[in-house]
Backbone as JSON, one array per atom type, in Angstrom:
{
  "sequence": "MRANLLLILLLIVISNFIPATALAAPLPGVDLTIQSTDDPEEVVGTVRLLLLLTVLSLVPAFIMMLTSFTRIVVVLSFLRQGLGTQQTPPNQVLIGLALFLTIFIMAPVYSEINEQAIEPFLNNQINQEQAAERAAEPLKDFMSKQTREKDLALFVNLSGIERPNNISDVPLTTLIPAFIISELKTAFLIGFLLFVPFLVIDMVIASTLMSMGMFMLPPIMISLPFKVLLFVMVDGWYLVVKSLVESFR",
  "N": [[-35.91, 5.25, 186.24], [-34.16, 6.61, 188.13], [-35.41, 5.72, 190.35], [-35.27, 3.06, 189.99], [-32.5, 2.8, 190.53], [-32.34, 3.85, 193.1], [-33.49, 1.66, 194.47], [-31.81, -0.77, 193.89], [-29.66, 0.33, 195.39], [-30.53, 0.39, 197.96], [-31.25, -2.42, 198.18], [-28.49, -3.34, 198.15], [-27.51, -2.45, 200.48], [-29.19, -3.38, 202.28], [-28.45, -6.34, 201.77], [-25.73, -6.26, 202.95], [-25.99, -5.64, 205.49], [-27.89, -7.38, 206.79], [-27.76, -10.94, 207.16], [-27.93, -13.56, 204.68], [-29.28, -15.89, 205.1], [-31.37, -14.72, 206.96], [-32.59, -13.08, 205.09], [-33.65, -14.88, 203.4], [-35.51, -16.37, 204.99], [-38.86, -16.47, 205.91], [-41.48, -13.88, 206.15], [-42.44, -12.66, 209.35], [-45.77, -12.21, 210.14], [-47.44, -9.29, 211.48], [-50.0, -8.79, 213.83], [-52.16, -6.27, 215.18], [-54.11, -6.07, 218.01], [-56.99, -5.42, 220.31], [-58.38, -6.92, 222.67], [-60.56, -8.39, 225.17], [-59.76, -9.78, 228.32], [-59.46, -12.07, 230.98], [-57.32, -13.25, 232.31], [-54.69, -12.25, 234.1], [-51.81, -12.19, 233.77], [-51.8, -11.66, 230.63], [-52.57, -9.26, 230.91], [-50.5, -7.93, 232.26], [-48.47, -8.48, 230.12], [-48.97, -7.01, 228.06], [-48.91, -4.48, 229.18], [-46.09, -4.31, 229.33], [-45.56, -4.39, 226.87], [-46.47, -1.69, 225.96], [-44.93, 0.01, 227.64], [-42.38, -1.02, 226.58], [-42.51, 0.08, 223.7], [-42.84, 3.03, 224.59], [-40.34, 3.33, 225.43], [-39.25, 2.8, 223.1], [-39.55, 5.12, 221.84], [-38.06, 6.92, 222.71], [-35.63, 6.5, 221.68], [-34.07, 8.38, 220.06], [-33.29, 10.38, 221.52], [-31.66, 9.03, 223.36], [-29.77, 8.34, 221.49], [-28.56, 10.88, 220.58], [-27.89, 11.85, 223.31], [-26.47, 10.22, 224.86], [-24.0, 9.24, 223.57], [-21.64, 9.79, 221.45], [-22.56, 11.53, 219.81], [-23.41, 13.9, 220.28], [-21.0, 15.8, 220.67], [-19.83, 15.46, 218.19], [-21.85, 16.54, 216.59], [-22.13, 19.21, 217.14], [-19.18, 20.22, 216.9], [-19.27, 20.04, 214.02], [-20.9, 21.9, 213.51], [-20.08, 24.27, 214.28], [-17.75, 24.26, 212.4], [-19.01, 24.8, 210.1], [-20.3, 27.12, 210.44], [-17.73, 28.8, 210.91], [-16.77, 28.78, 208.23], [-18.54, 30.16, 207.16], [-20.14, 29.35, 205.08], [-23.06, 29.5, 204.93], [-25.69, 27.34, 204.42], [-24.23, 25.1, 203.6], [-22.31, 22.4, 204.15], [-25.51, 20.96, 203.81], [-27.95, 20.61, 206.53], [-29.09, 17.88, 206.7], [-26.84, 16.49, 205.62], [-24.73, 16.99, 207.52], [-25.99, 16.01, 209.98], [-26.35, 13.19, 208.96], [-23.46, 12.52, 208.74], [-22.44, 13.01, 211.33], [-24.16, 10.88, 212.48], [-23.25, 8.37, 211.26], [-20.34, 8.59, 212.13], [-20.95, 8.22, 214.92], [-21.76, 5.69, 215.2], [-19.46, 4.2, 214.31], [-17.82, 5.03, 216.38], [-18.99, 4.25, 218.62], [-19.22, 1.42, 218.11], [-17.53, -0.56, 219.19], [-18.54, -0.27, 222.1], [-21.25, -1.08, 221.92], [-21.02, -3.55, 221.11], [-19.88, -4.98, 223.06], [-22.1, -4.68, 224.95], [-23.82, -5.99, 223.5], [-22.66, -8.62, 223.82], [-22.58, -9.27, 226.49], [-24.89, -8.59, 227.82], [-27.28, -8.43, 226.02], [-27.39, -10.86, 224.35], [-27.25, -13.15, 226.48], [-29.57, -12.81, 227.91], [-31.41, -13.11, 225.63], [-30.98, -15.71, 225.24], [-32.38, -16.61, 227.53], [-30.6, -16.71, 229.7], [-30.23, -14.94, 231.49], [-32.28, -12.72, 233.48], [-34.36, -9.8, 232.84], [-33.7, -7.4, 234.76], [-30.8, -8.28, 235.39], [-29.79, -8.18, 232.54], [-30.33, -5.42, 232.14], [-28.53, -4.41, 233.97], [-26.16, -5.26, 233.27], [-25.85, -4.27, 230.64], [-25.56, -1.51, 231.27], [-23.21, -1.13, 232.26], [-21.18, -1.02, 230.44], [-21.57, 1.23, 228.89], [-21.49, 2.94, 231.06], [-19.13, 3.02, 231.5], [-17.71, 4.13, 229.19], [-18.9, 6.78, 229.24], [-17.78, 7.69, 231.76], [-15.01, 7.87, 231.05], [-15.23, 10.0, 229.44], [-16.16, 12.35, 230.78], [-15.63, 14.79, 232.87], [-14.11, 15.3, 236.27], [-15.06, 17.18, 237.84], [-17.55, 18.06, 236.76], [-18.88, 15.75, 237.06], [-19.0, 15.73, 240.07], [-20.41, 17.72, 240.7], [-22.92, 17.06, 239.87], [-23.18, 14.94, 241.61], [-23.03, 16.03, 244.08], [-25.51, 17.75, 243.98], [-27.29, 15.9, 243.54], [-27.44, 14.5, 246.26], [-26.68, 12.04, 247.24], [-24.57, 9.63, 248.27], [-20.87, 9.63, 248.46], [-19.54, 8.03, 245.76], [-17.84, 4.96, 245.32], [-16.8, 3.91, 242.93], [-16.98, 4.05, 239.56], [-19.04, 2.55, 239.07], [-20.88, 2.85, 240.92], [-21.99, 5.21, 240.71], [-25.14, 6.21, 239.74], [-27.19, 6.23, 236.48], [-28.64, 8.47, 236.18], [-27.26, 10.4, 237.45], [-24.94, 10.49, 236.1], [-25.52, 10.91, 233.37], [-26.12, 13.67, 232.85], [-23.89, 14.88, 233.67], [-22.26, 13.98, 231.85], [-23.23, 15.1, 229.71], [-22.73, 17.97, 229.56], [-20.23, 17.75, 229.9], [-19.15, 17.13, 227.18], [-20.57, 19.25, 225.89], [-18.73, 21.21, 226.62], [-16.49, 20.35, 225.79], [-16.87, 20.09, 222.9], [-17.16, 23.02, 222.4], [-14.73, 23.96, 222.93], [-13.09, 22.52, 221.25], [-14.54, 23.77, 218.87], [-13.77, 26.57, 218.86], [-11.3, 26.34, 218.46], [-11.23, 25.64, 216.0], [-12.37, 28.0, 214.77], [-10.59, 29.75, 214.72], [-8.52, 29.87, 212.54], [-9.96, 30.71, 210.46], [-11.09, 33.24, 211.59], [-8.99, 34.83, 211.42], [-8.26, 35.0, 208.69], [-10.82, 36.56, 207.98], [-10.38, 38.8, 209.37], [-7.95, 39.62, 208.31], [-8.74, 40.11, 205.2], [-10.74, 41.94, 205.74], [-9.44, 44.1, 206.64], [-7.75, 44.68, 204.6], [-9.52, 45.56, 202.68], [-10.43, 47.78, 203.98], [-7.94, 49.69, 203.91], [-7.97, 50.11, 201.1], [-10.03, 51.23, 200.57], [-12.4, 50.21, 199.73], [-15.31, 50.38, 201.16], [-17.96, 49.82, 200.67], [-17.81, 46.99, 199.7], [-18.95, 43.86, 200.58], [-16.66, 41.71, 203.23], [-16.98, 39.41, 203.4], [-17.52, 38.38, 201.02], [-15.18, 38.25, 199.6], [-13.53, 36.88, 201.35], [-14.53, 34.26, 201.46], [-14.08, 32.35, 199.41], [-11.41, 32.16, 199.62], [-11.19, 30.94, 202.48], [-12.57, 28.93, 202.16], [-10.65, 27.56, 200.24], [-8.41, 27.46, 201.83], [-9.3, 25.46, 203.49], [-9.55, 23.2, 201.72], [-7.01, 23.01, 200.75], [-5.66, 21.91, 202.82], [-6.73, 19.53, 203.38], [-9.12, 19.48, 205.37], [-11.56, 18.1, 205.95], [-10.82, 15.68, 206.34], [-8.65, 16.04, 208.54], [-10.55, 17.26, 210.45], [-12.27, 15.3, 211.09], [-10.43, 12.99, 211.87], [-9.37, 14.09, 214.15], [-11.94, 14.45, 215.96], [-12.66, 11.86, 215.88], [-10.39, 10.44, 217.13], [-10.38, 11.87, 219.62], [-11.92, 10.68, 221.41], [-10.46, 8.36, 222.18]],
  "CA": [[-34.54, 5.04, 186.14], [-33.65, 6.98, 189.19], [-36.07, 4.75, 191.31], [-34.69, 1.91, 190.16], [-30.97, 2.95, 191.34], [-32.27, 3.52, 194.6], [-34.03, 0.23, 195.04], [-30.68, -1.34, 194.14], [-28.57, 0.74, 196.24], [-31.3, -0.07, 198.99], [-30.95, -3.8, 198.27], [-26.97, -3.61, 198.59], [-27.12, -2.02, 201.89], [-29.69, -4.47, 203.31], [-27.54, -7.5, 201.92], [-24.51, -6.0, 203.71], [-26.16, -5.44, 207.17], [-28.5, -8.63, 206.9], [-27.47, -12.34, 206.81], [-28.51, -14.31, 203.69], [-30.11, -16.67, 205.95], [-32.47, -14.08, 207.21], [-33.6, -12.5, 203.91], [-34.43, -16.16, 202.99], [-36.42, -16.86, 205.8], [-40.32, -15.97, 205.84], [-41.38, -12.9, 207.33], [-43.57, -12.94, 210.12], [-46.98, -11.29, 210.09], [-47.88, -8.81, 212.89], [-51.5, -8.1, 214.17], [-52.26, -5.58, 216.74], [-55.71, -6.19, 218.15], [-57.61, -5.38, 221.4], [-59.38, -7.99, 223.39], [-60.72, -8.33, 226.59], [-59.17, -10.96, 228.78], [-59.74, -12.22, 232.45], [-55.85, -13.54, 232.67], [-53.89, -11.13, 234.71], [-50.5, -12.24, 233.05], [-51.88, -10.91, 229.48], [-52.16, -7.75, 230.94], [-48.96, -7.49, 232.42], [-47.81, -8.83, 228.83], [-49.68, -5.78, 227.44], [-48.44, -3.1, 229.8], [-45.06, -4.27, 229.25], [-45.29, -4.2, 225.68], [-46.61, -0.47, 226.13], [-43.85, 0.28, 228.31], [-41.61, -0.94, 225.7], [-42.93, 1.06, 222.86], [-42.47, 4.17, 225.05], [-38.9, 3.36, 225.75], [-38.41, 2.97, 221.84], [-39.76, 6.42, 221.15], [-36.93, 7.84, 223.17], [-34.25, 6.17, 221.48], [-33.53, 9.13, 219.44], [-32.83, 11.04, 222.67], [-30.68, 8.02, 223.83], [-28.52, 8.25, 220.58], [-28.05, 11.96, 220.85], [-27.51, 12.25, 224.61], [-25.58, 9.12, 225.47], [-23.09, 8.66, 222.69], [-20.66, 11.0, 221.02], [-23.02, 12.35, 218.6], [-23.54, 15.61, 220.5], [-19.79, 16.36, 220.3], [-19.48, 15.6, 216.66], [-22.58, 17.61, 215.54], [-22.03, 20.61, 217.48], [-18.14, 20.72, 216.12], [-19.31, 20.55, 212.54], [-22.07, 23.08, 213.1], [-19.27, 25.39, 214.47], [-17.04, 24.42, 211.35], [-19.61, 25.37, 208.81], [-20.37, 28.56, 210.84], [-16.34, 29.19, 210.68], [-16.5, 28.75, 206.99], [-19.41, 31.18, 206.39], [-21.01, 28.89, 203.84], [-24.36, 29.3, 205.12], [-26.45, 25.96, 204.71], [-23.56, 24.09, 202.95], [-23.18, 21.38, 203.72], [-26.83, 21.16, 204.41], [-27.76, 20.0, 208.12], [-29.26, 16.51, 206.6], [-25.53, 15.98, 205.54], [-24.12, 17.08, 208.83], [-26.21, 14.95, 210.91], [-25.7, 11.81, 208.56], [-22.0, 12.05, 208.95], [-22.26, 12.48, 212.85], [-24.8, 9.41, 213.0], [-22.33, 7.23, 211.12], [-19.2, 8.86, 212.75], [-21.39, 7.97, 216.01], [-21.71, 4.11, 215.03], [-18.35, 3.88, 214.0], [-16.92, 5.25, 217.63], [-19.73, 3.39, 219.75], [-19.13, 0.0, 217.76], [-17.08, -1.62, 220.42], [-19.26, -0.45, 223.47], [-22.34, -1.82, 221.65], [-20.5, -5.32, 220.82], [-19.8, -5.69, 224.54], [-23.42, -4.67, 225.52], [-24.29, -7.34, 222.93], [-22.21, -9.88, 224.29], [-22.54, -9.1, 227.96], [-26.47, -8.44, 227.99], [-28.49, -8.81, 224.92], [-27.46, -12.4, 223.98], [-27.51, -13.9, 227.43], [-31.18, -12.3, 227.65], [-32.48, -13.64, 224.45], [-31.09, -16.97, 225.5], [-32.59, -17.18, 228.92], [-29.64, -17.18, 230.55], [-30.43, -13.9, 232.47], [-33.48, -11.98, 233.56], [-34.61, -8.32, 232.65], [-32.97, -6.69, 235.83], [-29.43, -8.83, 235.09], [-29.45, -7.38, 231.28], [-29.89, -3.77, 232.11], [-27.24, -3.89, 234.99], [-24.86, -5.5, 232.46], [-25.77, -3.38, 229.55], [-25.1, -0.32, 231.5], [-21.67, -0.89, 232.49], [-20.1, -0.66, 229.1], [-22.2, 2.46, 228.7], [-21.04, 4.1, 232.17], [-17.36, 2.99, 231.43], [-17.48, 5.0, 228.13], [-19.28, 7.93, 229.63], [-16.95, 8.15, 232.36], [-14.03, 8.46, 230.47], [-15.1, 11.32, 228.81], [-16.82, 13.21, 231.67], [-14.91, 15.5, 233.68], [-14.48, 15.05, 237.54], [-15.82, 18.54, 238.27], [-18.87, 18.19, 236.26], [-19.48, 14.59, 238.06], [-19.01, 16.05, 241.4], [-21.53, 18.5, 240.67], [-24.44, 16.26, 239.82], [-23.51, 14.12, 242.89], [-23.33, 16.93, 245.33], [-27.05, 18.07, 243.62], [-28.24, 14.68, 243.84], [-27.49, 14.09, 247.61], [-26.2, 10.75, 247.19], [-23.16, 9.51, 249.17], [-19.68, 9.47, 247.24], [-19.31, 6.52, 245.22], [-16.27, 4.53, 245.4], [-16.31, 3.78, 241.74], [-18.14, 4.55, 238.6], [-20.57, 1.57, 238.91], [-21.94, 3.24, 242.0], [-22.69, 6.31, 240.4], [-26.42, 5.69, 238.97], [-27.17, 6.9, 235.39], [-29.41, 9.63, 236.29], [-26.46, 11.43, 237.85], [-24.01, 10.58, 235.25], [-25.89, 11.17, 231.96], [-25.95, 15.06, 232.62], [-22.52, 15.38, 234.08], [-21.38, 13.42, 230.7], [-23.54, 16.16, 228.68], [-22.12, 19.41, 229.8], [-18.7, 17.72, 229.54], [-19.19, 16.77, 226.0], [-20.78, 20.48, 225.25], [-17.67, 22.18, 226.99], [-15.27, 19.69, 224.82], [-17.27, 20.79, 221.73], [-17.18, 24.2, 222.2], [-13.46, 24.14, 222.99], [-12.89, 22.16, 219.6], [-15.16, 24.74, 217.88], [-13.15, 27.71, 219.2], [-10.0, 26.25, 217.94], [-11.67, 25.59, 214.35], [-12.8, 29.35, 214.42], [-9.36, 30.87, 214.94], [-7.97, 30.47, 211.32], [-11.0, 31.63, 209.64], [-11.15, 34.75, 212.02], [-7.89, 35.67, 210.94], [-8.5, 35.37, 207.28], [-11.69, 37.65, 207.89], [-9.57, 39.96, 209.58], [-6.94, 40.38, 207.19], [-9.52, 40.62, 204.12], [-11.68, 43.14, 206.02], [-8.35, 45.18, 206.81], [-7.32, 45.01, 203.36], [-10.65, 46.25, 201.81], [-10.57, 49.04, 204.37], [-7.14, 50.24, 203.41], [-8.36, 50.26, 199.96], [-11.28, 52.19, 200.55], [-13.68, 49.72, 199.25], [-16.06, 49.97, 202.27], [-19.24, 49.05, 200.08], [-17.84, 45.91, 199.49], [-18.77, 42.68, 202.0], [-15.8, 41.28, 203.27], [-17.47, 37.65, 203.48], [-17.89, 37.96, 199.55], [-13.72, 37.98, 199.35], [-12.66, 35.66, 202.43], [-15.27, 32.97, 201.66], [-13.35, 31.54, 198.65], [-9.81, 31.96, 200.52], [-11.41, 29.98, 203.55], [-12.8, 27.11, 201.28], [-9.45, 27.13, 199.51], [-7.42, 26.83, 202.7], [-10.0, 24.32, 204.11], [-9.46, 22.26, 200.97], [-5.91, 22.59, 200.81], [-5.17, 21.23, 204.15], [-7.59, 18.46, 203.68], [-9.74, 19.87, 206.37], [-12.44, 17.27, 206.25], [-9.81, 14.36, 207.05], [-8.22, 16.45, 209.62], [-11.58, 17.36, 211.61], [-12.94, 13.84, 211.3], [-9.46, 12.33, 212.66], [-9.58, 14.75, 215.62], [-13.1, 13.86, 216.51], [-12.56, 10.31, 216.64], [-8.99, 10.17, 218.14], [-10.73, 12.67, 220.97], [-12.63, 9.55, 222.17], [-9.67, 6.97, 222.42]],
  "C": [[-33.91, 5.53, 187.45], [-33.97, 5.89, 190.45], [-35.43, 3.39, 191.28], [-33.35, 1.63, 190.89], [-31.3, 2.73, 192.66], [-32.81, 2.29, 195.27], [-32.52, -0.45, 194.88], [-29.65, -1.11, 194.97], [-29.32, 0.2, 197.67], [-31.05, -1.37, 199.34], [-29.54, -4.18, 198.91], [-26.75, -3.72, 199.86], [-27.71, -3.04, 202.54], [-28.98, -5.74, 203.19], [-26.11, -7.31, 202.8], [-24.7, -6.23, 205.27], [-27.03, -6.85, 207.55], [-28.13, -9.83, 206.36], [-28.36, -12.7, 205.53], [-29.8, -15.26, 204.31], [-31.44, -15.94, 206.27], [-33.37, -13.3, 206.27], [-34.23, -13.97, 203.32], [-35.68, -16.81, 203.42], [-37.96, -15.97, 205.37], [-40.31, -14.85, 206.76], [-42.45, -13.13, 208.09], [-44.5, -11.91, 210.07], [-47.16, -10.6, 211.58], [-49.66, -8.35, 212.91], [-51.63, -7.78, 215.6], [-53.72, -5.61, 217.05], [-55.86, -6.04, 219.67], [-58.45, -6.13, 221.81], [-59.34, -8.16, 224.56], [-60.43, -9.6, 227.18], [-59.44, -10.98, 230.43], [-58.42, -12.8, 232.91], [-55.16, -12.26, 232.92], [-52.61, -11.21, 233.97], [-50.6, -11.59, 231.75], [-51.68, -9.41, 229.55], [-51.15, -6.99, 231.45], [-48.31, -7.42, 231.06], [-48.12, -7.62, 228.0], [-48.94, -4.69, 227.71], [-46.85, -3.3, 229.33], [-44.4, -4.11, 227.81], [-45.66, -2.35, 225.25], [-45.27, 0.31, 226.32], [-42.42, 0.27, 227.2], [-41.41, -0.05, 224.22], [-42.66, 2.48, 223.37], [-40.9, 4.49, 225.12], [-38.3, 3.43, 224.21], [-38.45, 4.3, 221.02], [-38.68, 7.26, 221.62], [-35.66, 7.49, 222.8], [-33.37, 7.46, 220.51], [-32.67, 10.26, 220.41], [-31.63, 10.53, 223.25], [-29.49, 8.29, 222.83], [-27.84, 9.84, 220.37], [-27.19, 12.19, 221.96], [-26.4, 11.26, 225.17], [-24.36, 8.48, 224.7], [-22.27, 9.75, 222.4], [-20.98, 11.87, 220.07], [-23.33, 13.97, 219.09], [-22.15, 16.39, 220.27], [-19.51, 16.7, 218.87], [-20.37, 16.6, 215.72], [-22.41, 18.81, 215.95], [-20.62, 21.17, 216.92], [-18.49, 21.15, 214.85], [-20.22, 21.4, 212.19], [-21.02, 24.23, 213.28], [-18.13, 25.46, 213.03], [-17.83, 25.14, 210.32], [-19.96, 26.9, 209.15], [-18.8, 29.48, 210.43], [-16.25, 29.78, 209.3], [-17.34, 29.72, 206.15], [-20.06, 30.53, 205.43], [-22.38, 28.72, 203.85], [-25.04, 27.91, 205.31], [-25.43, 25.12, 203.59], [-22.14, 23.65, 203.69], [-24.44, 21.31, 204.65], [-26.91, 20.15, 205.81], [-28.14, 18.57, 208.03], [-27.59, 15.9, 206.27], [-24.61, 16.06, 206.91], [-24.8, 16.04, 209.79], [-26.05, 13.69, 210.37], [-24.56, 11.69, 208.79], [-21.86, 11.97, 210.7], [-23.06, 11.27, 213.39], [-23.7, 8.41, 212.62], [-20.87, 7.38, 211.86], [-19.79, 8.04, 214.38], [-21.04, 6.41, 216.23], [-20.71, 3.77, 215.0], [-17.62, 4.0, 215.39], [-17.7, 4.44, 218.49], [-19.97, 1.65, 219.37], [-18.65, -0.92, 219.0], [-18.11, -1.34, 221.49], [-20.82, -1.22, 222.87], [-22.28, -3.34, 221.36], [-20.41, -5.65, 222.27], [-20.85, -5.65, 225.26], [-24.08, -5.98, 224.88], [-24.08, -8.65, 223.57], [-22.54, -10.03, 225.79], [-24.18, -9.31, 228.47], [-27.5, -9.12, 227.48], [-28.35, -10.58, 224.68], [-27.88, -13.4, 225.16], [-29.33, -13.86, 227.6], [-31.94, -12.92, 227.0], [-32.09, -14.98, 224.73], [-31.53, -17.47, 226.57], [-31.72, -17.29, 229.91], [-29.43, -16.09, 232.05], [-31.67, -13.17, 232.56], [-33.46, -10.45, 233.1], [-33.44, -7.18, 233.35], [-31.48, -6.9, 235.44], [-29.04, -7.77, 233.87], [-29.3, -5.93, 231.56], [-28.9, -3.68, 232.86], [-26.01, -4.08, 233.86], [-24.45, -4.59, 231.07], [-25.35, -1.78, 229.9], [-23.5, -0.08, 231.8], [-20.73, -0.61, 231.27], [-20.31, 0.99, 228.87], [-21.45, 3.72, 229.86], [-19.65, 4.11, 231.89], [-17.04, 4.23, 230.44], [-17.85, 6.4, 228.52], [-18.51, 8.47, 230.47], [-15.79, 8.62, 232.25], [-13.91, 9.91, 229.65], [-15.95, 12.67, 229.46], [-15.83, 13.61, 232.56], [-15.23, 15.54, 235.51], [-15.2, 16.29, 238.3], [-17.05, 18.33, 237.92], [-19.47, 16.94, 237.01], [-19.77, 14.94, 239.27], [-20.33, 16.77, 241.63], [-22.83, 17.99, 240.62], [-24.62, 15.4, 241.1], [-23.94, 14.6, 243.72], [-25.02, 17.35, 244.9], [-27.73, 16.72, 244.17], [-28.58, 14.21, 245.26], [-27.16, 12.9, 247.76], [-24.79, 10.54, 247.69], [-22.17, 9.23, 247.98], [-19.42, 8.34, 246.94], [-17.89, 6.3, 245.27], [-15.8, 4.22, 243.82], [-17.29, 4.23, 240.7], [-19.18, 3.55, 238.62], [-21.26, 1.99, 239.82], [-22.64, 4.53, 241.79], [-24.08, 6.22, 239.51], [-26.41, 6.74, 237.63], [-27.71, 8.11, 235.43], [-28.5, 10.64, 236.74], [-25.07, 11.57, 236.7], [-24.26, 11.14, 233.77], [-25.81, 12.76, 232.18], [-24.74, 15.48, 232.78], [-21.8, 15.0, 232.75], [-22.16, 14.43, 229.61], [-22.93, 17.4, 228.32], [-20.59, 18.99, 229.53], [-18.43, 17.67, 228.01], [-19.59, 18.3, 225.05], [-19.39, 21.34, 225.58], [-16.55, 21.75, 225.8], [-15.56, 20.12, 223.3], [-17.09, 22.07, 221.5], [-15.59, 24.58, 222.33], [-12.77, 23.77, 221.45], [-13.28, 23.26, 218.6], [-14.28, 25.94, 217.78], [-11.71, 27.51, 218.5], [-10.08, 26.21, 216.4], [-12.01, 27.13, 214.06], [-11.72, 30.38, 214.34], [-8.78, 31.11, 213.63], [-8.84, 31.12, 210.38], [-11.24, 32.93, 210.15], [-10.07, 35.45, 211.67], [-7.78, 35.86, 209.68], [-9.66, 36.43, 207.45], [-11.08, 38.73, 208.03], [-8.73, 40.7, 208.61], [-7.63, 40.67, 205.88], [-10.21, 41.97, 204.25], [-10.36, 44.46, 206.1], [-7.87, 45.6, 205.41], [-8.12, 45.65, 202.35], [-10.75, 47.6, 202.38], [-9.37, 50.18, 203.92], [-7.18, 50.59, 201.86], [-9.51, 51.18, 199.46], [-12.78, 51.45, 199.81], [-14.49, 49.19, 200.62], [-17.58, 49.6, 202.05], [-19.26, 47.67, 199.97], [-18.13, 44.6, 200.73], [-17.34, 42.1, 202.12], [-15.94, 39.72, 203.05], [-17.12, 37.48, 202.0], [-16.25, 37.62, 199.11], [-13.22, 36.88, 200.24], [-13.43, 34.44, 202.25], [-14.6, 32.49, 200.77], [-12.16, 31.42, 199.17], [-10.03, 31.0, 201.87], [-11.98, 28.7, 203.19], [-11.56, 26.69, 200.62], [-8.57, 26.74, 200.6], [-8.01, 25.5, 203.23], [-9.54, 22.89, 203.27], [-7.89, 21.87, 200.99], [-5.26, 21.82, 201.63], [-6.0, 20.01, 204.6], [-8.58, 18.43, 204.9], [-10.73, 18.9, 206.99], [-11.74, 15.99, 207.04], [-9.29, 14.83, 208.27], [-9.26, 16.64, 210.99], [-12.42, 15.92, 211.98], [-11.95, 12.85, 212.25], [-9.59, 12.72, 214.01], [-10.75, 14.24, 216.27], [-12.97, 12.27, 216.89], [-11.48, 9.63, 217.6], [-9.59, 10.96, 219.46], [-11.56, 11.53, 222.07], [-11.85, 8.45, 222.41], [-9.42, 7.32, 223.72]]
}
């Protein structure tokens, strides 16, 4: 019964993301074989395929470091530590929430990349280098809005390149680390603000227990229900998610 339910849910998700015409079309077969050849072009094509597979293996790192994922998952981790709920919500839930929030936030950027680079490349209107340059522009624009000038100047000076006139002149190898440390600082600032109300509750509960002489009772056992109650009463998940999404606008 449970397996059938999971299968039905999977079909519903697939039908929502994949057009019906694509589902009705026959699936292509894949045959990976190694054969000897005297044609240099076939060798070049094989090397390109291997390079593509190598790049695809780095996609998880790209998702974590070049998008809003880092800030979201760090803030959610701070929130769980502030609540003191140990492994609730579990890591899978936090990462899943961070991933889908990342997809929601980055959707305009991906749409722009698809329109300016992927579709023209698939239609043979531009070559690979032009597609890469066009795809980098929306990503650079997004990262530059979230990067502090101080962090960007640090890596520009460390790289030894000339002072760029605009963000288009900044190479990705310089912009990406500046964007990452800016995201980490922003996430830590948000995490600090989330910690403050929970810290106040812990201090009040600990002071109350000490004044009552209950030294053997761990304060976390008393403060945890109050912190969860406070978080639920103020609709904490709504406020946290709203603040995270709006911080990228």
